[in-house]
C-alpha positions as CSV (number, residue, x, y, z in Angstrom):
1,M,-4.3,12.5,-17.5
2,N,-0.8,11.2,-16.8
3,K,2.2,13.2,-15.7
4,L,3.9,13.0,-19.1
5,H,0.8,14.4,-20.8
6,A,0.6,17.2,-18.2
7,L,4.3,18.0,-18.7
8,K,3.8,18.1,-22.5
9,H,1.1,20.7,-22.1
10,L,3.1,22.7,-19.4
11,S,6.1,22.8,-21.7
12,G,4.1,24.5,-24.5
13,G,1.5,21.9,-25.7
14,D,-1.4,22.8,-28.0
15,Y,-3.9,23.1,-25.2
16,V,-2.0,25.4,-22.7
17,H,-4.4,28.3,-23.3
18,T,-7.6,26.3,-23.4
19,P,-9.8,26.9,-20.4
20,K,-11.0,23.3,-20.3
21,W,-7.4,22.1,-20.2
22,W,-6.6,24.6,-17.4
23,K,-9.6,23.4,-15.4
24,D,-8.6,19.7,-15.9
25,H,-5.0,20.5,-15.0
26,V,-5.9,22.3,-11.8
27,L,-8.2,19.5,-10.8
28,Y,-5.5,16.9,-11.6
29,D,-2.9,18.9,-9.6
30,Q,-5.3,19.2,-6.6
31,R,-5.9,15.4,-6.5
32,Y,-2.1,14.7,-6.9
33,W,-1.3,17.3,-4.2
34,W,-3.7,15.7,-1.7
35,G,-2.2,12.2,-2.4
36,E,1.3,13.6,-1.8
37,W,0.2,15.3,1.4
38,I,-1.4,12.1,2.8
39,L,1.7,10.1,1.9
40,F,3.9,12.7,3.6
41,W,1.9,12.5,6.9
42,I,1.8,8.7,6.8
43,A,5.6,8.6,6.4
44,L,6.1,11.2,9.2
45,L,3.8,9.2,11.5
46,V,5.7,5.9,10.8
47,T,9.0,7.7,11.4
48,V,7.9,9.1,14.7
49,L,6.5,5.7,15.9
50,V,9.8,4.0,14.9
51,L,11.9,6.6,16.7
52,A,9.7,6.5,19.8
53,G,9.9,2.7,19.6
């Protein structure tokens, strides 16, 4: 599922109230959230290393 697809459903798509869609959406968000969290920590670590020099 891509972001555009998810946004379409979030904004009132046909499957908003479908349990399967909700389950897929939650799992998708969880994976995406973990990816963002990891990227955040990598960026933070690099910034600290650069500043500490």
